[in-house]
C-alpha positions as CSV (number, residue, x, y, z in Angstrom):
1,M,122.2,137.5,71.6
2,N,120.6,136.8,74.9
3,A,119.8,133.3,73.7
4,L,123.4,132.7,72.8
5,F,124.7,133.7,76.2
6,N,122.0,131.5,77.9
7,Y,123.2,128.6,75.8
8,L,126.8,129.1,76.7
9,W,126.0,129.4,80.4
10,E,123.9,126.3,80.5
11,A,126.3,124.2,78.4
12,S,129.2,125.3,80.5
13,L,127.6,124.3,83.7
14,A,126.4,121.0,82.2
15,I,129.8,119.9,81.0
16,L,131.4,120.9,84.3
17,L,128.9,118.8,86.3
18,L,129.2,115.8,84.0
19,Y,133.0,116.0,84.1
20,L,133.1,116.2,87.9
21,F,130.8,113.1,88.0
22,Y,133.3,111.2,85.9
23,R,136.2,112.2,88.0
24,I,134.5,111.3,91.3
25,F,132.8,108.0,90.3
26,L,134.2,106.6,87.0
27,A,137.8,107.7,86.4
28,R,139.2,104.7,88.3
29,S,137.0,102.2,86.5
30,T,138.7,99.6,84.2
31,F,135.6,99.4,82.0
32,F,137.5,101.5,79.4
33,S,134.9,101.2,76.7
34,W,132.1,102.3,79.1
35,N,134.3,105.2,80.2
36,R,134.8,106.3,76.6
37,A,131.0,106.0,75.9
38,Y,130.2,108.1,79.0
39,L,132.6,110.9,78.0
40,I,131.3,111.1,74.5
41,I,127.6,110.9,75.6
42,A,128.3,113.5,78.3
43,L,129.9,115.8,75.7
44,I,127.0,115.5,73.3
45,F,124.4,115.8,76.1
46,A,125.9,119.0,77.5
47,M,126.0,120.6,74.0
48,V,122.5,119.7,73.1
49,L,120.8,120.2,76.5
50,P,120.4,124.0,76.3
51,L,118.7,123.6,73.0
52,L,116.0,121.3,74.4
53,T,112.6,122.6,75.6
54,I,110.2,120.1,77.2
55,P,106.7,121.6,77.8
56,V,105.4,120.5,81.2
57,S,101.9,121.1,82.6
58,N,99.9,119.5,85.4
59,N,96.8,121.7,84.8
60,T,95.1,119.9,82.0
61,E,92.1,118.9,84.1
62,L,91.5,122.4,85.3
63,A,92.0,124.2,82.1
64,P,88.6,123.7,80.5
65,A,86.9,125.2,83.5
66,L,88.7,128.5,83.4
67,L,88.2,131.3,80.9
68,S,91.7,132.9,80.8
69,Y,93.4,134.5,77.9
70,N,97.2,134.2,78.3
71,L,99.3,136.9,76.9
72,P,102.5,135.5,75.2
73,E,105.7,136.5,77.0
74,F,107.0,139.9,75.8
75,Q,110.8,140.4,76.0
76,F,112.0,144.0,75.9
77,S,115.6,145.0,75.0
78,E,115.9,147.5,77.7
79,T,117.8,146.7,80.9
80,Q,118.5,148.5,84.2
81,N,121.4,150.3,82.7
82,Q,120.9,151.0,79.0
83,N,124.3,152.5,78.4
84,Q,126.1,149.6,80.2
85,K,124.2,147.1,78.0
86,I,125.1,148.8,74.8
87,G,128.8,149.0,75.8
88,I,129.5,145.6,77.3
89,I,127.3,143.1,75.4
90,P,128.7,143.7,71.9
91,I,132.2,143.6,73.3
92,L,131.6,140.2,75.0
93,L,130.0,138.9,71.8
94,G,133.0,140.1,69.7
95,V,135.4,138.4,72.1
96,Y,133.5,135.2,72.0
97,L,133.2,135.1,68.2
98,L,137.0,135.9,68.0
99,G,137.8,132.9,70.2
100,F,135.4,130.6,68.4
101,T,136.8,131.6,65.0
102,W,140.4,131.1,66.3
103,K,139.6,127.6,67.6
104,L,137.9,126.6,64.4
105,G,140.8,128.0,62.4
106,M,143.3,126.0,64.4
107,L,141.2,122.9,63.9
108,G,141.2,123.5,60.2
109,Y,144.9,124.3,60.1
110,G,145.6,121.1,62.0
111,L,143.6,119.0,59.6
112,L,145.4,120.7,56.7
113,L,148.9,119.9,58.1
114,T,147.8,116.3,58.7
115,F,146.7,115.8,55.2
116,Q,149.8,117.4,53.8
117,K,151.9,115.0,55.8
118,I,149.9,112.1,54.4
119,R,150.2,113.3,50.8
120,K,154.0,113.9,51.0
121,S,155.0,110.7,52.8
122,R,155.5,107.1,51.7
123,K,152.4,105.0,52.1
124,I,152.0,101.3,52.5
125,K,148.5,99.7,52.6
126,Q,148.2,96.7,55.0
127,D,145.2,94.9,56.4
128,G,142.7,97.7,55.9
129,I,145.0,100.4,57.2
130,C,147.5,102.7,55.6
131,L,151.0,103.1,57.0
132,V,152.4,106.6,56.4
133,I,156.2,106.5,56.7
134,H,158.4,109.5,57.4
135,P,161.6,109.9,59.6
136,E,160.2,112.9,61.4
137,F,157.0,111.1,62.6
138,Q,156.4,109.6,66.0
139,P,154.0,106.5,66.1
140,A,150.5,107.9,65.9
141,S,147.2,107.4,64.1
142,F,144.6,109.5,62.2
143,F,141.5,107.5,61.2
144,H,142.9,104.5,59.2
145,Y,146.3,106.2,58.7
146,I,149.1,105.0,61.0
147,F,152.2,107.3,61.1
148,L,155.6,105.6,61.6
149,P,159.2,106.9,61.5
150,E,160.2,103.8,59.6
151,Y,158.7,100.5,58.4
152,A,160.6,97.6,59.8
153,P,158.4,94.5,60.0
154,E,161.3,92.3,61.0
155,D,161.8,94.5,64.2
156,P,160.2,92.7,67.2
157,N,159.1,96.1,68.5
158,H,157.2,96.8,65.2
159,Y,154.2,94.6,65.9
160,P,153.0,96.1,69.2
161,I,153.4,99.6,67.9
162,V,151.4,99.0,64.7
163,K,148.8,96.9,66.7
164,H,148.4,99.7,69.2
165,E,147.7,102.4,66.5
166,A,145.5,100.0,64.6
167,V,143.2,99.7,67.6
168,H,142.9,103.5,67.6
169,A,141.9,103.3,63.9
170,D,139.5,100.4,64.4
171,K,137.7,102.1,67.3
172,W,137.4,105.5,65.5
173,H,139.2,107.3,68.3
174,T,140.0,110.2,65.9
175,L,136.3,110.9,65.5
176,D,136.1,111.3,69.3
177,L,138.9,113.9,69.1
178,L,137.3,115.8,66.2
179,L,134.0,116.0,68.2
180,F,135.9,117.2,71.2
181,Q,137.8,119.8,69.2
182,F,134.5,121.2,67.8
183,A,132.8,121.3,71.2
184,S,135.8,123.0,72.8
185,A,135.6,125.6,70.0
186,I,132.0,126.4,71.0
187,L,132.9,126.7,74.7
188,W,136.6,127.7,74.1
189,F,136.6,129.9,77.3
190,H,135.8,126.9,79.6
191,P,138.8,125.7,81.7
192,V,137.4,122.2,82.0
193,W,138.5,121.2,78.4
194,T,142.1,120.6,79.4
195,F,141.1,118.0,81.9
196,F,138.4,116.6,79.7
197,E,140.8,116.0,76.9
198,A,143.3,114.3,79.2
199,Q,140.6,111.9,80.4
200,L,139.4,111.1,76.8
201,R,142.9,110.5,75.5
202,E,143.8,108.5,78.5
203,V,140.8,106.1,77.9
204,H,141.8,105.8,74.3
205,E,145.3,104.7,75.4
206,F,143.9,102.2,78.0
207,E,141.7,100.7,75.3
208,A,144.6,100.3,72.9
209,D,147.0,98.9,75.5
210,R,144.5,96.3,76.6
211,E,144.0,95.0,73.0
212,V,147.8,94.8,72.5
213,T,148.5,92.9,75.7
214,H,146.0,90.2,74.7
215,T,148.6,89.0,72.2
216,Y,151.9,90.6,73.4
217,P,153.6,90.1,76.8
218,K,152.8,92.8,79.2
219,T,156.3,93.1,80.6
220,D,157.9,93.5,77.1
221,Y,155.2,96.0,76.2
222,A,155.9,98.0,79.3
223,K,159.6,98.1,78.5
224,L,158.7,99.3,75.0
225,L,156.6,102.2,76.4
226,L,159.4,103.3,78.6
227,G,162.0,103.1,75.8
228,L,159.8,105.2,73.5
229,L,158.8,107.8,76.1
230,I,158.6,111.2,74.5
231,T,157.3,114.6,75.5
232,E,153.5,114.9,75.8
233,S,151.7,116.6,73.0
234,H,148.4,118.3,73.7
235,G,145.7,119.5,71.2
236,Q,146.6,117.0,68.4
237,L,144.1,115.3,66.3
238,M,146.2,112.2,66.1
239,N,146.5,109.5,68.8
240,N,150.1,109.2,69.7
241,F,151.5,105.8,70.6
242,N,153.1,106.7,73.9
243,H,152.5,110.4,74.6
244,F,150.1,110.0,77.4
245,Q,150.8,109.2,81.1
246,T,153.1,106.3,80.5
247,K,153.4,105.4,84.2
248,K,149.7,105.2,84.7
249,R,149.2,103.2,81.5
250,I,151.7,100.6,82.7
251,K,150.0,100.4,86.1
252,M,146.6,99.9,84.5
253,M,147.8,97.1,82.1
254,M,149.6,95.3,85.0
255,K,146.4,94.9,86.9
256,N,145.4,91.2,87.0
257,E,142.1,91.5,88.9
258,K,138.9,91.5,87.0
259,P,136.8,94.6,87.1
260,K,134.3,94.5,89.9
261,A,130.6,94.6,89.1
262,I,130.1,97.5,91.5
263,Q,132.2,99.6,89.1
264,K,129.7,99.0,86.4
265,A,126.8,99.9,88.7
266,L,128.3,103.3,89.2
267,F,127.5,104.2,85.6
268,L,123.8,103.9,86.5
269,L,124.2,107.0,88.7
270,A,124.7,109.1,85.5
271,F,121.0,108.6,84.6
272,P,119.5,110.4,87.6
273,L,122.1,113.2,87.1
274,M,121.1,113.7,83.5
275,A,117.4,113.5,84.3
276,A,117.8,116.2,87.0
277,M,119.7,118.4,84.5
278,L,116.8,117.9,82.0
279,V,114.3,119.0,84.6
280,V,116.3,122.1,85.5
281,F,117.5,123.2,82.1
282,A,114.9,121.8,79.6
283,C,111.5,121.5,81.3
284,D,109.4,124.6,80.6
285,T,106.1,125.3,82.2
286,G,105.7,128.3,79.9
287,K,102.4,130.0,80.2
288,E,101.0,127.2,82.2
289,E,102.7,128.6,85.3
290,D,100.7,131.8,84.9
291,F,97.5,129.8,84.2
292,A,98.0,127.8,87.4
293,E,98.6,130.8,89.5
294,T,95.4,132.4,88.5
295,L,93.5,129.5,90.0
296,D,95.0,130.3,93.4
297,I,94.1,134.0,93.4
298,P,91.0,134.6,95.6
299,L,88.5,136.7,93.7
300,D,86.0,138.6,95.8
301,V,84.0,140.6,93.3
302,D,80.3,141.2,92.7
303,T,78.3,138.7,90.7
304,L,76.5,141.6,89.0
305,S,77.9,144.0,86.5
306,S,77.5,147.8,86.7
307,T,74.5,147.5,84.5
308,G,72.8,145.0,86.8
309,D,73.4,142.0,84.6
310,E,74.7,138.7,86.0
311,I,78.4,138.1,85.4
312,F,79.4,134.6,84.3
313,D,82.8,133.1,84.8
314,V,82.0,130.0,82.6
315,V,79.8,130.2,79.5
316,E,78.9,127.9,76.7
317,D,80.4,130.2,74.1
318,S,83.3,132.3,75.4
319,P,83.9,135.9,74.2
320,E,86.1,136.3,71.1
321,F,88.3,139.2,70.0
322,E,87.6,140.4,66.5
323,G,90.1,138.5,64.3
324,G,90.8,135.8,67.0
325,M,93.6,135.4,69.6
326,E,96.3,136.3,67.0
327,E,94.8,139.8,66.6
328,W,94.4,140.1,70.4
329,S,98.1,139.3,70.8
330,K,99.0,141.8,68.1
331,F,96.9,144.5,69.8
332,L,98.6,143.8,73.2
333,G,102.1,143.7,71.7
334,S,101.6,147.0,69.8
335,T,100.0,148.8,72.7
336,L,102.0,147.6,75.7
337,H,105.1,149.7,76.8
338,Y,107.6,148.7,79.5
339,P,107.3,151.5,82.1
340,D,110.5,153.5,82.5
341,K,110.4,153.2,86.3
342,A,110.2,149.4,86.1
343,K,113.2,149.3,83.8
344,E,115.2,151.6,86.1
345,M,114.4,149.4,89.1
346,G,114.8,146.2,87.2
347,I,111.3,145.0,88.0
348,E,110.1,141.9,86.2
349,G,107.1,139.7,86.9
350,T,103.5,138.9,86.0
351,V,100.5,141.3,86.5
352,Y,97.2,139.5,86.8
353,V,94.2,141.5,85.5
354,V,90.5,140.8,85.7
355,F,88.0,142.6,83.4
356,E,84.5,142.1,82.1
357,I,83.1,141.7,78.5
358,Q,79.6,143.1,78.5
359,K,76.7,141.9,76.5
360,D,77.4,144.6,73.9
361,G,81.1,143.6,73.7
362,R,82.5,146.5,75.6
363,V,85.5,145.9,77.9
364,T,84.8,147.3,81.4
365,N,85.9,147.3,85.0
366,P,89.5,146.2,84.7
367,E,91.1,145.5,88.1
368,I,94.4,144.2,89.3
369,L,94.3,140.8,91.0
370,R,98.1,140.8,91.7
371,G,100.6,143.4,90.7
372,I,104.3,143.9,90.7
373,G,104.6,147.7,90.9
374,G,106.9,150.0,89.1
375,G,104.1,151.3,86.9
376,C,103.4,147.8,85.4
377,D,100.1,147.5,87.0
378,E,98.9,150.9,85.7
379,E,100.2,150.0,82.2
380,A,98.2,146.7,82.2
381,L,95.1,148.6,83.2
382,R,95.7,151.3,80.5
383,V,96.0,148.7,77.8
384,I,92.9,146.8,78.8
385,R,90.9,150.0,78.9
386,Q,91.9,150.7,75.3
387,S,90.8,147.4,74.1
388,P,88.4,147.4,71.1
389,D,85.0,145.7,71.6
390,W,84.8,141.9,71.7
391,I,82.3,139.5,70.3
392,P,80.3,138.9,73.5
393,G,79.9,135.4,75.1
394,K,76.7,133.4,75.1
395,Q,74.9,131.3,77.6
396,N,71.8,129.3,76.6
397,G,71.8,131.2,73.3
398,R,71.7,134.7,74.7
399,E,74.5,137.2,75.1
400,V,75.8,137.6,78.6
401,A,78.4,139.5,80.6
402,V,81.6,137.4,81.1
403,R,84.5,138.0,83.5
404,M,87.9,137.4,81.9
405,R,91.3,136.8,83.7
406,L,94.6,137.7,82.0
407,P,98.2,137.3,83.1
408,I,100.6,139.8,81.5
409,R,104.3,139.0,82.0
410,F,106.8,141.9,82.0
411,K,110.3,140.6,81.3
412,L,113.5,142.4,80.7
413,S,116.0,141.0,78.2
C-alpha cells in the first residue's frame, strides 16, 4: 500500500514538471511532430519513472578494506498514530481504486460505443481507410476509420475533410489518445490531465492541418474550418475534424516563416530535466549509504579484548554466522522490535553498533557508535547481546578476535 502511494506521488510530480516544461519552452514551437513526440515520451517517462531503481555506489574501492555486516532495511507497519493509520489509509485506497475503476470503465464504455457506431453504419473502403457514414456523425477519426455525416466526393469541401482525418489515421493519433486515457486513469485525481489533453489534441490538429494545406489552399481551408465550427468535445477517443481551438489552428497554418533552429534546440533542455528526475526519483544508494557513513565514524577503542587478545579490524578469513548471512538476517529480523517510544515519537534512522567476535565465537562488548534515541539504541544492543556464537575469524591460520561494525536501520512505514 505504501509503495502504491509512493508511486502515485512521484508520478504526479513527474508529469506536472514535464508538462510545465512543455508549456514554458515548447508549446509555441511549430515543430509539431517533435512536440507530439515530447508529450508522448513525457507521459511514458512519468509513468515508468517511479518504478525504476538505479543502484548507485561510490565506495567500491573502500569496501574490501572494511568488515561490516549490513542489516537489510526493516520496514514496520506501525506509525506515530496507529488508530489514524487504520482509519485513513484504507479509505484513501478505496477512493483511489473507485476512481481508477470508474475511469477504466468509462474508457471501455467509450470504446464499446465507438465500435457499435462502426458496426451499425454504412462503410466504404477507400485507399487503406474505411469511411463510416451516418447522418448523426461529425467528421472524426478512430484508427483507420473516418466518420462522416455523408459521403459526397463531388463536394469540393469533401477532399480536405477526408484528407485531414486520413492524416490522423496515418499518424496513429488514436493510439496517443488511448495511451493518454489509460495514464489518466492511473492518476485520475491529478488536475494536469485537462491541460495535457488539450495540448496533445492541439498538436494532432496542427499536424493534420499542415498536411492538408500542402495540397489545398490555406484560405479556402480556413473558411471551411469556420463554416464547420462546432462545440468542443472533451474526453473522446476520436480525433474530431474541427473541434479544437479553431482560431489558433488558423493562425498557426497561416504562418509563412520557417521554424527557427533555436526552437529545435529547446528540446535538448528536456534531457537534463529528465536526467535530474532520474537522479532524484530512481537513484538508490541503498545500504551503501550506511556503509559509507561507517567509514567516517571515529572509533576510539582498545586494540585488546577483555581477555587480553589483540583485536583485528581486517583479517584474512572474516567471521561467519552459522548458516551464512541469510540466517544472520533471519535472526535479526525475528529478534528486533520497534520500540514503542520510538514509534510514538516518530523516530527513524540508523543505529551504528560495534561488537567483537572472540576466538571462541562469542559475541561480546557491543557498543553504540552513533544512535538515534527513542529506545532504538538499547534495542540494537539487546539483539546483539542475544546473538548466537559465530564461526571465529582467522589470521595467519589461527583464530583471532575480530571487531565488527553493523548499521541497523529503523524505519516506519
